[in-house]
N, C-alpha and C positions, 0 to 999 in steps of 0.2 A: 310267656316265654315261647309258647308254640308258634306265635305270629312271626317269630324270628327264624323259624325252621322252614326250609323249602323242600317239598316232596316232589320227586319226579315219577310220574306213572307212564309206563310205555306199554301199549297194548293195541293190537289191530282191531279190537272190538270197541266201537265207539261207546256203546251202552255202559260197558265197564268203566271206561274213562270218565263218563258223565256222573255216574253214581259215585265213584271214588272222589272225584273232584268236589262235588257238592258236600259229601259227608266230611271230608277233611278240612274244607274251607270253614264249614260250620264249627269245627273244633279249633279253628284259629291258625291253621297252617296255610302257608303259601304253596300253591299247587301248580306244577308245570306238567303239561301233557304232550305226548308224542305217539304217533301211530306205528313206528318201527325203530330199530336201533339206529338207522342212519339219520332219521329225523331228530332222535334224541341227541345224537352226537353234535349235530348242528346247533340244536337248542343249547346244549351244555357249553359249547364253545362260544356261543354269541352272547350269553347272559353273564352279567358280572356277579350274579348271586352265587352263594355257596350252597351246593346241593347237600342236604342232610341225610337223605335216604333215597333209594331208587327201587321202585317195585316194577318188574318187567315180566312180560310173557316170554316163553321160550320160542315158540314157533311164530315168526313174523317174516314179511317179505323184506328184501334188500339186506338187512342185518338182524340176525336173530338174537335172542336174549343172552345166550352164552357169549356170543361175540361182543355184545355190549358190556357184559360183565368184565370180560377180559380187557376191553378198552378202558373201562373205568378203573380197573385194578392198576393198570400201567400209568394212568393219568394221575390218579389220587387214591391211594390205597386206604384212605380214611373214610371213603364214601361207602357205606354198607349197601349191599345189593340183595333184595328178596325176590326169588323167582316164583312166578305164578304159572300153573300149567293145568290143563285139563286132562292130560294123558301122562301121568307119572310113570316113570320106569327106573329101574336100577341104574341103567346107563346114564340117564339124564341126572340122577341124583349124584352119582360119582363125578360126573363132568362138572356139575355146579360147584362141588367141593374143591376141585382143581382150580377153578376160576376165581376163587376167593368169595363165593356167595355165602351169606351168613344165615339164610333161612330159605325154606322151601314150602310154599303153600299150594294146596290142591284146590282147583276150581270145582264147583262154584265157591268162591271165598266169602265167608261171612264177614260183614263190615266190623262187627265187634272183634272178630278174630284178627282182622288186619290192624285194628287199632291197638290191641294188645301186643301184637307182633311189633308194631312201629314203636311203641313206648319202650319196649324191651331193647329193640335195636339201637334206638337213640341213646338210651341210658348206657348201653355197652359201648356205643361210639364215643360218648362223652368221657367214659373212663379210659378208652383207648387213646383219645387225644391227649387227655391229662397225662397219661403214662408217657406218651411221646414227648410232650412238653417238659415233663419232669426229667426224662432222659436227656433231652436237649439241654436243659438247665444244668443237669449234673455234668454233662459233657463240656458245656461252656465254662462251668466252674472248675472242672478238672483242667481244662485248656488254659483258663485264666491263671490258675495256680502254677501250671507249668510255665507259662509265659513269664509270670512273676518271678519264678525261680531262675529262669533264664536271664531275666532283666537284672536280678540281684547278682548273678554271676558275672554278667557283662559289666556292670558298674564296678564290681570288685576287681575284675580284670583290668578295666580302664584305670581304676585307682592305682593298681600296682604298676602298670606301664607308665602312668603319669609320674608316679613316684621315682621310677627308674629314670625317666627322661629328665625330670626336674633336677634330680641329683647330678646327673651327668653334665647337664648344660651349665651348671654352676662351676665346673672344674676348669682349670686353666693349664695344667701341665699333665704329661704322661704318667708320672708317679701318682699324682692325685687320682687319676682315672683308675689305675690298677688297684690302689687302696680301696677305692669305692666299690670296685667289683667284689672283692672278697668280703667286705662288710655287708653288702647287700645279699651276697649268697647266704650268709648266716642269718640275715634278717627276714628274707621272704621265703625261705625253704627250711626244712627241719635239719639242715646240715649242722653238725656240731662244730666243724672247722672247715675252712676253705684256704686254699693257697693258689697263688698265680705263679707259674713257672715260665720263665723265658726259654724258648727252644731255639737254638741256632746252631748251624753246622760248625761254626767256628768255636763253639763252647765245647769243653770236654764232657759236659753233662748239663742238665737243666739247672738253671739258676733261679733260685727263689727270690722274687721281687717284692711280693706282698703276701701277708697272711692275716687271717682274723679268726677269732674264736667266738662261738655264740655267747651272748651276754649272760644267759642262764645256764651255761655249761657247768657241769659238776665233775668233769673229767680230772684224771690224775696228772695230766701233762699234755703237752702239744702233740698233735698227730704228725706235724711236719717240722723239720728243722732245716736250716741252711747247711748244717754240718754233715747231714746225711741225706743225700738225694733219694727221692722215692722211685725214680724210674730213669732210664737212660734215654738220651735224645733219640736214639734209634728206634725207640718204642713209639715215637710220635711222627709218623710219615707225613709228608706234605699234604696228602689227601685225607688226613685224619678226620674221622666223623664224630659228630656229637652222639653221646649215648649214656645210658644208665646201666649199672651192673647191680643186680639185686641179690640178696641172700648170699653174701660172700662168706665162704668158709675161710678161717684164718690161714690155713695152709694153701689156699688158692688165691690169695690176694695178688692181683696183677702188679701192684706197685711194690716192688721189693728192692732191697740193696744188699748185695752180698749174701743173698739167701735168707735175709731176715725181713721182718715186716717193717712197716713204716716206723721211723724213729719215734719213741714216745708213746706208742699205742699201748693202752692199758686195758683194752676191752675188745670185744669182737666188732669188727666193722660190718655193719648190716648192709649198706648200700653205698655205691660210689657214683658220682656223676662227673664226667669230664667233657669239657667244651673247648675246642681250639679257637683262639683268636687269630683270624687270618687278615692279613693286609696285602691286598693285590694278589689273592689266591696263594699266598705263602704263609705257613703257620709261624706266627711271631711268638706265641706262647700258649699255654694251656691252663684254664681254670679248673681246679680239682676240688670237689666238695665231697665230704663223707658224713654219714650218720653212724652212730655207734650206740652200744648198750641195747636198749629195747629195739625190737625189730621194726624200725621205721624206715620205709622206703620212700624214694622220691617219686612224685607223680609225674605224668606226662605234661600236665599244666606247668609244674615247676621247672621242668626241662624247657618248655616253651618260654617262660619268663626269662630263664638264664640265657637261652639262645638269643632271644631278642636283645637282652642287655649287652651280651658280647658283641653282637653285630653293630649296635649303636656305639659301643666303646671303640670298636675297630675304626669306624668312621672318624671318631673324635681324635683318637691317637694319630691317625694319618693326617687329619686336618691340623692338629697341633704341630706335627713335625713339619708339614708344609708351610704353615704360618711362620714357625720360628725360622725356617730356611729363607723365606721371602723377607722376613723382618731383618734377619742378619745381613742379607744381600743389600737391602736398602740402606741400612745403617752403614755398612761398608762403603757404599757408593757415596752417601752423604758425607761420611767422615773423610773420604778422599777429597771431596770438594773443599772441606774445611781445611785440610792439609794444604790444598792448593792455594787457598787464601793466605794461610800462615806462611807459605813458602815465598809469597811475594814480599813478605816483610820479615827479614831475618831477626828483628828484634821481638817479634811476637810468636816465635816458633813454640809449638806445644801449648799455647796459651789456653786453648779450649779444654784440653785434657786436665790441666792443672785447676782450672776454674771448676770443672765438673767434680774432681776429686775433693776439692775444698768444700763445694757445696754439699756433697754427699755426707761428709763428716759433720757439717753443721746440721743438716736435716735429720741425721740419725740421732744427734744429741737433743734436737728440738722435739723428737718423738714422732716423726713422720712415719706412715705406714710403709710396708714393703712395696705396695703399688705406687705410692708417691716417690719413693726412692728410685723405682724403675723409670718413672716419668722424668725425674730430675736427671738420671744417668743419661737418658737420650737427649733431653733439651740442653744439658750442660755441654755436651759434645758439639752440638749444632747452633748454639745461641748466636754465633757470629757469622753463620753461613751467608747471611745477606750481604756481607762485605764483598762477596764476589761480584756484586753489581756496582761497586764503587770504583771510580777511575783511579789508576795508580798515582796520578799526579795529585790527587786529593788524599788518598789513603796513605801514601808514603811521603807526604810533604814534610820536610824537616822543620819548617817554621810554624808560626801561628796560622790557623785557618781564618779565612775571612768568614763573615756571616753567611754568605751564599754557600761557601764550601762546607761550612758546619751544617747547614740545612740538608746538603747532600749526604753527609755522614749519618745524620739523624734518620735517614730513610732506611738504613740497613735492617732494623728490626722488621719493618713492613716487607722488605724484599725477602728476608729469611722466612717470614710467615708464608708468603706467596709460594716460595719454593716447596715448603713442606705441604701446603694445601693442594698442590697439584698431585700428590700421592694419594689424597683421599683418606688419610689416617691421622691419628695422633692429635685429637682436638685439644687435649690438655697441654700437650707439648708445644702446640702452636701458640698458645696463650703466653707461655713462659718466654718463647723466642720474641714474641711481639712486645712484651711488657717488662723485659729485664732492664730497661733504662728509665722506667717510671720512677718518680721520687715520692717518698712518703708524704711530703708537704703538698703534693699535687702540681709541682712545676716541672715534672719530667716529660718525656715524650714516648711514644707518639700521641697518646690519648689524654695525657694530664690526669691520670687516675691518682686518687689520694687514699692514704691509709689502707683500710681493710679492702678497699676496692681493688687493690693490686693483688693478684693471686699470691698466696703464701710462698710457693716455690720460686716465683719470680723475685720476691723480696729477698729470699735467701740467696738466690743466684746473684742478685745485684751486689750484695756485700762481697761475695767471693770474686766477682768480676772486678770490682774496684780494687780490692786487695791485690790481685795478681797484676793488674795493670800498673799499679804503683810499685810493685816489686820487680818489674821487668824494665829493661832498657827500651826506650822508644826513640823514634827518629828525631823527636823534638826535645827529648830530655833523657837524662840518665836514670838508672835505678835509684829509688829514694830509700833512705835509711828506714828500717822497720819501726823504729821509735816514732818517727815523724808520720809514717803511714798509720800507725795505730792511733795517734792523735787526731789526724784527719777523719778517720773512721768514727772515733768517739765524738768528735765535734759534729759529725753528720747525723748523730742520733736524733731521730724525730724530724730531721729536715730532709736529708737525702735517703736515710735508711730507717727501717723499722727498729724502734728502740729495743725490743725484745731480742731481735736477731743480732743487733750490735752487742748487747750485753752478753749473749751467748758466745759470740765470736771472740770477744776479748777474753772471756773466761777460758776458752779453748786454746787461744794463743798463749795465755799464761802458763798452760800446762803442755805447751809445745806439741799440740796435736797435729799441727800442719807442718812441722819441721821436716818430716820424712819426705813430704811432696816436694819441698823446695830444695832440700839437700840433694835429692836425686836429679832435680832439674839442673843444678849447678855442676854435677858431675864430680869426679874425683879431684 
């Protein structure tokens, strides 16, 4: 093991260096020699070896032993330094202690004495290094545990934020967003109950729009009610700030009505959290959450979660409102185009509206979802918008169409699809507009789709469209008797129309489900 140790001897007496070098090399140590402190520093900095111990004289030219000891202490305080001197004094002894010297030998130094000193110093150095390594290991372990705790907290935080965002992104309307807010407030905080109040200068007081109670709540009743407002609109200024109120005494509760506490409160409210929902820097409403019973307060992190959720909800509510406004404007514009088409032909006035209403009744009885009904509502109103691209002499021709003219008419589903496509919206609606003249047996147009290949809503609209066409006066014929119309539709079962849709349609006709649509169309 000694062969792994490197000993540095620094002395301006060459005899001492030669004797010490020979002795310790024989013991298996690697020995480095220097005549003064400056030479020792150059040797120390140039070698890649680790110095295990340094024996140095005090009085030497260029750099004495005390300066060398100070240099080594600053460079690597794990290197033990042993001072050798022939002129010991109290001042030198005290000075060596200040410089981190571990031992003090008086010349002439006995080699056995030096050997014992070296072994003791190396043993103490080894313990010192082990202690340093142990401390570093303990510090690393402590830091690792701290990082692990931080990581767990970050993962937990990201999990909550992801839960908030995932929940919000699946919502389609403003009321759904507000209901989600109050439910999440009781799910990710200790709140017993939460309520969202709309605050508007035009309202006499705050209007409760949504409320939720913690699933594991054992309270005696709701903290909030729509019959008894908890605060006045004037209490929520436009610059309202987010905050938590802790340790609320019952008689100090800020949310009061007519001098009384919140309606239904059956215990002490321990903490209250209020967060305003702002849209374009104006307060739209306030989310209020409270804890009761045991003294449970909201934490700053829970306030952060709720603030984050409110901010995201504000963006979503604003986007929904903007989207609905754009949607309604586009629908109004397209509906105006449809009315323009229908105005060209007095015989087909309000045809699209009646087809849409008939198709909606059919789809509802068929079991279509709310989303499918919304798609059908849009597509039904616009299914013939492509006729705006058909010339009047063809569209309004009183007699039979030639094959060439009929081919022009058959283009209107594609023209309609193209018009809607320009808006970049409504993929499902485009398919219905395109395929509402497909036939169940595959002989329809424009793509010759067959059976289930035709979208269900297009199959439903097809029956409603044919029914209204035969129920209306046309330039080339008069309105047909309903009995004859129903026979034609029944005969088209499996050919032109989906059999199941036909059966359902005939069943609804037998119950006069479409009577109101056509009675109102005929007028008084």
